[in-house]
C-alpha positions, 0 to 999 in steps of 0.5 A: 216837712218834719217827717223828712228831718226825722232820719237826719237826728244825730244819735251817737252810737257805735254801728254794728259791723257788716257780717263779712268783717271777720273782727278779731274775738277776745280769744284771738287777741289774747292767744295773738298777744300771748303769741308776740310776747312770747317771741317778742326780742326782748323775751328772747334775750330773757331765755338767753339769758335762762340759758346762760343760768343753766350753764353756770348751774351745770358749770357750778357742779364741776367740783362734785365730778370724780377725779383721777389722781395719780403721783408718784414719790422718789427719794434718790439720795440722803437719808430716805431712800424709796418709791412710792406710786398712789393712784386713784379715784376722789369723789367730793359728795353734796351728803355732809360735805363728805369726800370718798376716795380710793385706788392703789398704791404702792411703796418700797424703802424708807420715808418720813413719817409727816409726808403719809408714806409708807411700805407696802407688800410688793405687789402694793395695796388697794385702798379706799377712804372717806373725809367727813368734816364736822364743823365748819363745812359739814352743813355748807361750803363753797362748792354747795354755796355755789349750785345754790347760788346759781339754782337760785339765779336761775329761778329769777332768769326765769321770773324775769320772763314772766315780767318782761312777757307782761310788761310787753303784753301791756304794750302791745294791749295798750296798743290795741286799746287806741286802734279800738279807741279810734275805731268808736271815734272814727265811727261815731264821727262817720255817722255824724258826717253822713247826716251832716251831709244829709241835712246838707242836702235837705238846706240846699232844699230849703234855700231853693225854697227860700226858706234859709239863706245861702249862709246856711249851706257854707255853714253846714260846708264847714261842720262837714269840713271839721268832720273830715278832719277829725276822722282823717285825725283818727286814720292817723291813729288806726295807722300809727297804732297799725305800723307799731303792732307791725314792728311787734312781728305782727307782719303777717297780720298786719297785712291782712289787719283792716279798720272793720277788723278792729273789734268793736266794744258792748261799753257793758260795764262788769256787774261785780269787782273782784274782791280786794282781799282775792285780788291781793293774794293772786298779786302776792302769789302771782306776781314775778317781782315779788317773787324774785325779791323772795328769791333775793332774800333766799340767796341772802339767808343762803349767803349767811349760813355760808359765811357763819359756816366759815366763821367756825372751827375746821374739824375733819375726820378721815377713816380709811381701809386698805388691804396688801396684796402680799407677794415677793419679798413682802407678803404682808396680806394684812387688812389694815383701817386707819382713822385721821383726826384733823383740827385748824382754827383760825387766830384772827377770824375777821374775814368771815366775821366781817361777812356776816356782820354785812350779810346781816344788814344785806338780809334786813334791808331786803326783808324791808325791800320786800314788806315795801313792796307788798305795802305798794301792791295793796296800795295800787290794787287799792288804787285800781279800785277806786279808779275802777269806781271813780270811772264808772260814775263818771261815764255814767254822768257823760253818759246823761250829758250826752243825753241831754245835749242830743235832746237840746239840739234835736231840738235846736234842729225843730227851731231851726227847721221852723225859721227861729233859729240860726245856724250858729246855736247848732254850731256851738251845740254840735261842737259839745255834743262832738267832743262829749263824744270823743271824751265819752270813748276816751272815758270808757277805754280809760275804764276799760284800760284800768280793768286790763292792767288790773288783771295785767297787775295781778298776773292772773290771765283768767281775770284778763281773759273774763274782761275781754270776754266781757267788754269785746263784741264777738 
């Protein structure tokens, strides 16, 4: 009779799917997750912030746009009597903070020298000039500071997109992993259910021949109901996660996504983990949060440079060339070259000095924050590696434990088949095995999730791709 029982021995292995069902491959999964992450609402909001930052940058460049200038002055009463007109173009440049201007002017009559007006030929004169700051504003001034600040803001906005995309990928993959775990549990429980139903039929034959009591049949029914309840729980997990994915703009996929399309796992553990030093270098190079702090430090140093510049004396040099047109009563056509040196120095410069001291403290705080973040990244990478090594050991141990319980359960069935054991002990062993199988699946997915988190933490898509190619069934 034992040969009739052999097909009913419970083996907790994930069965292969039908070839008719097209599972989501590792490549499709990564492409799908990347596509959703690229179009996720929070990512779109971050892109809008980038557009705003670009417009702010464009706006900050307005001081360097050419300016059309015109002014007229007419003395009609008093000691001075004269009329002066001037029209021209003024252009501020980024080079040395200089300002270039050219235009036309005419003046007739008497003007006060301090108003920088003079008599020209009747037809006026053309002029061109340049003003260069020698001390303050030569290296950096307010307009150039604003442009640099907006450029850094734009870089930070771009990096925020990568941060949000990475977080979105993590959430999506977590949901997929829960689907995979539910699939693993459901397939194992379905195999158990199938074997239990066959064993119940076998028990019914034993009851008809008087080898087993009617209670044994009731006990098998209880086993089956218990197993069906566990399967319903896994179905609930599947439904919730598919619904969650559909809210992440997977509508077109969720309509066609079936249970058999959820990818299975190979249960193969990586033969070799990435080197910790290499992971640290990749994390320092790729992580956007670290790059954001570096940009903040660059901005703080730029601000410090600006405030230090504002504490310098103001010394401006202007050079001008003019040429009279020479017509009418005044035929002066002489070419004129003149220079002007202007010096200003505030007697009390407390605003600039206070700004310098405050910004120096901010720079130190950001440097400390950057140093702390790097230490935290190194510590997190070490923790990831230790968790992976520990999970590998736990998986090997629980595999051995499941194997032992399987052997004990098979031995119990043999004893029950000979009439020397009731189903109470088998029930206990069955519950232990089911719990161990579910725990093993959860442990494996925790191991899988830790590897994926490590790849996301280093922000290296190559590691993520390699993990899924190795661990998911194609």
